[in-house]
C-alpha positions in Angstrom: 118.0 -5.0 -82.1 114.3 -4.4 -82.7 113.0 -5.3 -86.0 109.8 -3.0 -85.7 109.2 -0.7 -88.7 107.9 2.3 -86.6 108.8 4.0 -83.3 106.4 4.4 -80.5 105.8 7.4 -78.3 104.3 8.0 -74.6 104.5 10.8 -72.4 103.4 12.3 -69.0 103.2 15.6 -67.5 104.3 16.6 -63.8 103.5 20.0 -62.4 106.7 20.7 -60.5 105.2 23.8 -58.9 102.9 21.6 -57.0 104.7 18.4 -56.9 101.9 16.5 -58.5 100.9 15.0 -61.7 99.1 17.4 -64.2 95.4 15.6 -64.7 93.5 16.6 -67.9 95.9 18.1 -70.1 95.0 17.7 -73.8 97.9 16.2 -75.7 97.9 16.2 -79.6 100.4 13.8 -81.7 101.5 14.7 -85.3 104.3 12.9 -87.4 106.0 13.3 -90.6 108.3 11.3 -92.8 111.3 13.5 -93.5 112.2 17.1 -92.6 110.5 18.5 -95.7 107.4 16.4 -95.2 104.0 18.0 -94.1 102.9 17.3 -90.5 100.2 14.7 -90.3 97.8 15.0 -87.3 97.3 11.6 -85.7 95.0 12.4 -83.0 95.4 13.0 -79.3 94.5 12.1 -75.5 94.4 13.9 -72.3 96.4 12.9 -69.4 94.8 10.8 -66.6 95.0 11.1 -62.8 98.7 9.9 -62.9 99.7 12.6 -65.5 99.9 9.9 -68.3 98.7 9.5 -71.8 98.2 5.7 -72.3 96.4 5.8 -75.5 98.2 7.9 -77.9 97.8 6.8 -81.4 100.4 4.7 -83.1 102.9 6.4 -85.5 102.8 5.4 -89.1 105.4 3.6 -90.9 108.2 6.0 -92.3 107.9 8.4 -89.4 111.1 10.3 -88.6 109.9 13.5 -86.9 107.2 13.5 -84.0 105.5 16.6 -82.4 103.6 16.6 -79.3 101.4 19.6 -78.5 100.4 19.9 -74.9 97.5 22.5 -74.2 98.4 23.6 -70.8 96.5 27.0 -70.5 93.3 25.3 -69.6 95.1 23.2 -66.7 96.6 26.2 -65.2 93.5 28.3 -65.3 91.6 25.3 -63.6 94.6 24.9 -61.0 94.5 28.6 -60.4 90.8 28.8 -59.7 91.0 25.7 -57.4 94.2 27.4 -55.5 92.1 30.7 -55.1 89.1 29.0 -53.6 91.6 26.9 -51.1 93.3 30.3 -50.4 89.9 32.1 -49.7 88.6 29.2 -47.5 91.8 29.4 -45.5 91.6 33.3 -45.3 95.3 33.3 -46.7 96.6 35.8 -49.3 95.4 35.2 -52.8 97.1 32.4 -54.6 97.9 34.5 -57.6 101.4 34.0 -58.9 101.7 37.6 -60.3 99.4 40.4 -61.4 98.8 39.1 -64.9 97.5 35.9 -66.2 98.9 32.9 -64.3 99.8 31.2 -67.8 102.9 32.4 -69.5 103.1 29.4 -71.9 99.6 28.6 -73.0 100.7 25.6 -75.2 104.0 23.7 -75.2 105.2 22.0 -78.5 107.9 19.4 -78.5 109.4 18.1 -81.5 112.0 15.3 -81.9 113.4 12.9 -84.4 112.6 9.1 -84.1 114.0 5.9 -85.6 112.3 2.7 -86.3 112.0 0.1 -83.6 112.7 2.7 -80.8 110.4 3.7 -77.9 110.4 7.4 -77.0 109.0 8.5 -73.6 109.0 12.1 -73.5 108.0 13.7 -70.0 107.1 17.3 -69.7 108.0 18.9 -66.5 105.8 21.9 -66.1 105.5 25.1 -64.1 103.4 28.2 -64.8 106.3 30.0 -66.1 108.6 27.3 -67.4 109.0 23.8 -68.6 111.4 21.2 -69.4 111.4 18.0 -71.4 113.8 15.0 -71.8 113.8 11.5 -73.3 113.0 9.2 -70.5 112.7 5.5 -70.4 
C-alpha cells in the first residue's frame, strides 16, 4: 500500500474518428478538497504528438476531486481544415461531416474522485460527435 499523501493524474486523447492521437489539445487541471469546496485551478498542458500530457501539475495534499477540461474545438477545427484541403487536393467530395459546425462538443469536462496514494490515468476517446472516458492504467 502506498504511503503518499496525494493522488496523481495523467491523461491522453485518441481521436477514434481517424484512429490517431489528438495532438495539440489544451488540457486544464483543477482540484478541490471535498464535495463542497471551491475548485482550484492548478494549470494545464497540451497533448503532444502521441496525444499525451506529460507535464500536468501535481495535485495538492487533501485533493478529493479532480476536474480535467479538454478544449477540443480548436483541434477539430484544425483537423477539419486539414481534411478539406486533402479532399480538395484529391478532388473528392468535401470532408464535411454534416452541414453545420464540425464540433458538437467544443469542450469536454471530466470530474472524478481520487484517494491519496493512487494514480489515475484518464484517457479520452474522442470523435466530433461523442466521447468516452475511463480509468486506465
